[in-house]
Every structure is written in C-alpha cells, then in structure tokens.
C-alpha positions, 0 to 999 in steps of 0.5 A: 608224109611227103612234101609239098604237102599248122592252117590259117587259110586266107579267104578266097575271094570269088568274083561272082557275076552280079544279077543281070539288068532288068529286061524292058519286058519285065522280069524273066519267068523262071521254071524253078528247079532247073535254073537252081540246079544249073546255078548250083552246078556252076558254083560247084565247078567254080569251087573245084577250080578254086580248090585246084588253083589253091593246091597248085599254089601251095605245091609250088610254094613248097617246091621252092621252099624245099630248095631254097627255104622260105626266102625262095618263096617269093610271091611272084616266083610262086605265082609263075610256077603255079601258073596264076596271076600275081593278083590271084595269088594275093587273093588266096594268100595276102602275105608270104606268112599265110602261104607258109601256114598253108604249106604246113597245114597241108603237111598236117593234112597228109599226116592225119590222112596217114593216121586214118589209113594206118592208126597207131598200133601202140596200146597206151596213150603215150605210145600212140602219141609217140608213134604219131610224132615220130611218123611226122618227124620221118616225113618232115626229115625227107625234106630237111630244108623245107622242114627247117624253113617252115618250123623256123617261120612258124616260130617267128610268125607275127600272125596267129597260126593253128599249128600248135592247136592242130597238133594238140588236137591230133594228139588228143584224138590218138592218145585220148581215144577220140578226144577232141578239143571240145570234149577234152578238159582244159588240162588235157588240151594243155598237156597235149599242146605241151607235148607238141611243143616239146616235139617242135623243140626237139625237131629243131635240135635235130635240124641243127645237128644237135640230136639224132633221131634215136635221141629225139625218140627217147626224149619224146617217149619220156615227155609223153609218159609224164605228160599223158599219164592221166590219159591212161585208164586206171588199172583194173582191180 
C-alpha cells in the first residue's frame, strides 16, 4: 500500500446550470434521444472532472501530511498544492477532518485493490486476517509520519468515521470467505471489529517505538486465533 493513497466523503456540490429562459416563440422542439445523449455525455464529463479534482486534493493532503503530519494539512496550502480554489476545496471537504478521513479511505481502497489482485494464501480464517493486517502494516509504515498522523487523528476525531467498520468488513470478507456486514451475524461483525481495534492499538505502539514488527505480528496472530475461532468450519468427522 502506497501513500498518498477509514470513508466519509463530503458531498460534492455541483453547480449545474439552470434551465434556459423560455423563448418568446414558445418552447423549443426537441428531437428526443440526441439531446438526452448530449446531456448525459456532459454529465459524464463533469463527473470525471470532479473525481479527478477530488483525487488531486486527497493526494496533495497526503503528501503534506507525510512530511509534517496533519498540522501541515492547512486547507489553503492543500488547495494551492492541488491547484484548486479554496472555496472548491471546502465544497468537497468542509473540514480538515473530512479530508483526513478521505486520505485514510484511499489507503483502504488501495489495500482492498491489493487483496483483490493477490488474495491471502492462508488456509484458515485467522491466517487470512493476519495476512491482510500485516500487509496493511507494511504499507502504512512506508510513510510512518503519515500513518501516525492519520491514526492519531482518527482516534481523536469528533466526526463519525467509517475506518473501523471498513476494516471490519474487509476482515469479514477474507476471514469469513465472502461474508459481508449484511450477511454476517452481529457477533461475527463485532469480533472482526475487535480484531481491527487490536491492530490499530498495536500499530500505534509500533509508531511509538514500543513494538517491533515481529512483536505486532505475533500479537495479531494470537488475537486473530482467539477472536475468529468460530469462523473456522467444524473438523470433518
């Protein structure tokens, strides 16, 4: 997992043109499909442009945070680096915390893409969960300052963040062989969330210099084996 790169996305407010004023000669005649197709194409162009603009903003924020932590993610500086107006930035992300959440969300997106390309090879649910969490650890630790800033900000966040739920959902899919938040039981979702919380705590301990990578892996293995024991199929007779 690379950086810049756990999502409440602030709604993007599009300034869509209003309807043209009525003509004195009466309403214009339309020929149906061609006009609809033209409007659809225009909307598609706007959507792509908005997506690219949002991505530039998130990448600019992550680049700043990787060098100076969240404190370096000043909204005006982010806007200048991304090449957008400050007002545009605030339409996408009303607060710095929304921007932090978006950066973390992109990290999780990259992790999910990595897992799709190269699924965990372990044969047990705990083993697959450990594979995913340690892969995420390696990715985040490539940019330790960014990882520290993002994790600390999420812990202190005063806004609702999807970080824990997204990590729990990811663990459900890999450990539960395709389970989702909708198909898992309440207990299964809670157990996956608890494992994600253990990982966040251990990651912070490593960032503080209190854990080595090997110690984190061992502790995650122990937690996963205990928490996900009911995810494993019963032994064959």
